[in-house]
C-alpha positions in Angstrom: 53.6 24.6 95.6 56.7 24.1 93.4 55.0 25.1 90.5 53.5 28.2 92.3 56.6 29.1 93.5 58.2 28.8 90.1 55.6 30.7 88.6 56.2 33.5 90.8 59.8 33.6 90.1 59.1 33.8 86.1 56.8 36.8 86.5 59.5 38.2 88.4 62.1 37.6 85.8 59.8 38.7 83.3 59.0 41.9 84.9 62.5 42.8 86.1 63.4 42.4 82.0 60.7 44.6 81.0 62.0 47.2 83.7 65.3 47.0 82.2 64.2 47.3 79.0 62.2 50.5 79.7 65.4 51.9 81.8 67.8 51.7 78.7 65.4 53.2 76.3 64.7 56.2 78.9 68.8 56.3 79.1 69.1 56.4 75.4 66.3 59.4 74.7 67.7 61.1 77.9 71.5 61.2 76.5 70.9 63.6 73.4 69.1 66.0 75.6 71.8 66.3 78.1 74.6 66.5 75.4 72.8 69.6 73.6 72.3 71.3 77.0 76.1 70.6 77.9 77.0 72.0 74.5 74.8 75.0 74.9 76.4 75.9 78.3 79.8 75.4 76.9 78.7 77.9 73.9 77.8 80.5 76.4 80.6 80.2 78.6 83.0 80.1 75.8 82.8 84.4 75.0 83.0 85.3 78.7 85.8 82.8 79.1 87.7 84.7 76.3 86.3 88.1 77.8 88.2 87.4 81.2 91.5 85.7 79.2 91.5 89.2 77.4 91.2 91.1 80.5 93.8 89.3 82.8 96.4 89.6 79.5 95.7 93.0 79.2 96.7 93.4 82.9 99.7 91.2 82.8 100.9 93.5 80.1 100.8 96.3 82.8 97.6 98.6 82.5 98.0 102.2 82.7 100.8 104.4 83.9 99.6 107.2 85.5 102.2 110.3 85.4 102.1 113.3 87.9 103.5 116.8 86.6 103.0 120.5 86.6 102.2 121.3 82.8 103.9 124.8 83.3 107.7 123.8 82.9 107.9 124.2 79.0 109.6 122.4 76.8 109.6 119.4 79.4 105.9 119.6 80.1 103.2 122.4 78.6 100.1 122.4 77.2 99.5 122.6 73.4 95.4 123.5 73.4 94.0 121.0 75.3 97.2 118.4 75.6 99.9 118.3 77.4 103.0 117.8 75.7 106.9 118.4 76.3 110.1 116.3 76.8 109.0 114.3 79.8 105.6 113.5 78.5 107.2 111.9 75.4 110.0 110.3 77.3 107.5 108.7 79.7 104.9 107.8 77.0 108.2 105.7 75.6 108.8 104.1 79.1 105.2 103.3 79.2 105.5 101.9 75.7 108.2 99.2 76.4 106.4 98.1 79.7 103.6 97.6 77.5 101.5 100.3 79.3 99.4 103.2 78.7 100.4 106.7 80.0 97.9 108.8 81.6 99.1 112.5 82.4 97.7 114.1 85.6 98.4 117.8 86.0 98.6 119.2 89.3 100.8 121.8 91.5 104.2 120.9 91.5 104.5 120.6 95.4 101.6 117.7 95.1 103.5 115.4 92.8 105.4 113.8 95.6 102.3 113.6 97.7 100.2 111.8 94.8 103.1 109.5 94.1 103.2 108.4 97.6 99.3 108.3 98.6 99.0 105.9 95.2 97.0 108.4 93.3 99.9 108.5 90.9 102.6 105.9 89.5 105.3 108.2 88.8 106.2 112.1 89.1 107.9 113.4 86.1 108.1 117.3 85.9 112.0 118.3 85.3 112.4 116.5 89.1 116.3 117.0 90.5 117.3 114.3 93.2 117.5 116.1 96.5 118.5 114.7 99.7 115.1 115.9 101.1 112.9 114.3 98.2 114.9 111.1 98.8 113.6 111.5 102.2 110.0 110.7 100.8 110.5 109.1 97.5 113.0 106.9 95.2 114.7 107.9 92.2 115.1 106.1 88.8 118.5 106.7 87.1 118.7 110.2 85.4 117.1 110.6 81.9 119.0 114.3 81.3 120.8 117.0 83.2 119.4 120.3 83.5 120.9 124.1 84.7 119.5 126.5 87.3 119.8 130.0 85.8 118.7 133.6 87.0 116.6 135.6 85.4 117.0 139.3 85.7 115.7 142.6 84.2 117.9 144.5 81.5 119.8 146.7 83.3 119.9 145.0 86.9 122.6 145.6 88.8 122.9 141.7 89.6 125.7 140.1 87.4 125.8 136.6 89.4 124.7 134.8 92.4 127.0 136.5 94.5 125.0 139.5 93.6 121.8 138.0 94.9 122.3 138.8 98.7 119.5 141.6 99.9 117.3 140.9 97.1 114.0 139.2 97.0 114.1 136.3 94.7 111.2 134.4 93.0 111.0 131.0 92.9 108.6 128.1 92.0 107.2 126.2 95.0 108.7 123.1 95.9 111.4 123.0 92.8 115.1 123.2 93.3 115.2 126.9 92.5 113.4 126.8 95.7 115.3 124.6 97.5 118.9 126.2 96.5 117.0 130.0 96.6 117.1 129.2 100.7 120.8 128.2 100.7 121.7 132.4 99.9 122.2 134.2 102.7 120.3 137.5 103.3 117.5 137.1 100.6 113.8 137.4 100.5 112.2 134.6 98.6 108.7 134.8 97.2 107.1 131.3 96.4 104.6 130.9 92.9 102.8 128.1 92.3 103.8 128.3 88.6 107.3 129.7 86.8 105.7 132.1 84.7 104.0 133.7 87.9 107.3 134.5 89.4 108.5 135.6 85.8 105.5 138.3 85.5 106.4 139.6 89.2 110.0 139.8 87.8 108.6 142.0 84.8 106.2 144.2 87.0 109.6 145.1 89.3 107.8 143.2 92.3 111.2 141.1 93.0 114.5 141.5 91.6 115.6 138.0 89.9 113.8 134.3 89.0 115.9 131.1 89.8 114.7 128.5 87.5 115.5 125.9 84.9 117.6 127.0 81.9 115.5 126.0 79.2 112.3 127.1 80.9 113.9 130.3 81.8 114.5 130.8 77.5 110.7 130.4 76.7 109.8 132.9 79.4 112.3 135.4 78.5 111.2 134.7 74.6 107.8 135.7 75.6 108.4 138.8 78.0 110.3 142.2 77.2 113.1 143.3 79.2 114.4 140.3 80.7 117.6 138.5 80.4 119.5 135.1 81.5 122.8 135.5 83.2 125.3 133.8 81.5 126.8 132.4 85.2 125.1 129.2 85.7 123.5 128.9 89.8 123.8 124.9 89.5 123.5 122.0 87.3 121.6 119.1 88.4 120.2 115.7 86.8 116.5 114.9 86.2 115.1 111.8 87.5 111.5 109.8 87.7 110.4 109.9 91.3 108.3 106.6 92.7 107.0 105.3 95.9 109.6 104.0 98.1 107.9 100.6 98.1 107.6 100.7 94.4 110.9 98.3 93.6 109.7 96.3 91.2 108.3 99.1 89.1 111.7 101.1 89.6 113.4 98.2 88.0 111.5 98.0 85.3 111.6 101.6 84.4 115.3 101.7 85.0 115.8 98.9 82.5 113.5 100.8 80.1 115.5 103.7 80.6 119.1 102.0 79.5 117.0 100.7 76.7 115.8 104.3 75.3 119.4 105.7 76.1 121.2 103.1 74.0 118.9 103.0 71.0 119.0 107.0 71.0 115.0 107.8 71.9 115.8 110.1 74.9 118.1 112.1 72.9 116.2 112.3 70.2 113.0 113.4 72.4 115.1 116.1 74.0 116.8 117.3 70.3 113.2 117.6 69.1 112.5 120.3 71.7 115.9 121.7 72.6 117.8 123.0 69.6 121.5 123.1 69.7 122.7 127.0 70.0 
């Protein structure tokens, strides 16, 4: 009986040894295949991960800064061929570069700019835009980047010599501009609103209106291209231009203000203005 038990135990031990040997061989054989599969998977994931890291880096750098403007306000923004250029465009592009962003310019009617900023269609509104109480109720503004003057354009030979002579007259303005806002403060006047400043000037040229109130620099451009018009020496009002942002965009506001400080300090903004506006 003992011999039989011993025999069974020896058989079991030998069987276990054989199975252990087989298991070791299988593991050794499978290891290289598993390693190769892991290496292939790593190689496939590496380009995808690199691309994701690149996209994340570009996103952290700022992405695209969308600027809403009305490109009929030379020299601040206007078309040169199919490209929008001007003081505001170059200034905004310099700001975008400071932020590590790419500037994209969207042309629209002037009175559509603030709604575009508030709806998120645009990040900033830049269009020779003055800070006013009415606009502050809807958007926030950066620090001013330049000052400008509103002037009066009339026909040569007009009896209008200054703003006190505007009473009882018909005044042309660009819809939504400060010229539009300030004209409404004049007593006893009729105001004609136009989508573009040049449309108001054309109406003046044909005698449909008596005067146009508009920024001095665009006024110079309009008068230089139209016969029989002049700019009155008396300034209507002096104002500061700034960049409009949505009220809740505090982070971008701070970044742009910092960029404007740097661009003012190093002379970049003044250099842009001098490129378009020559001293008389």
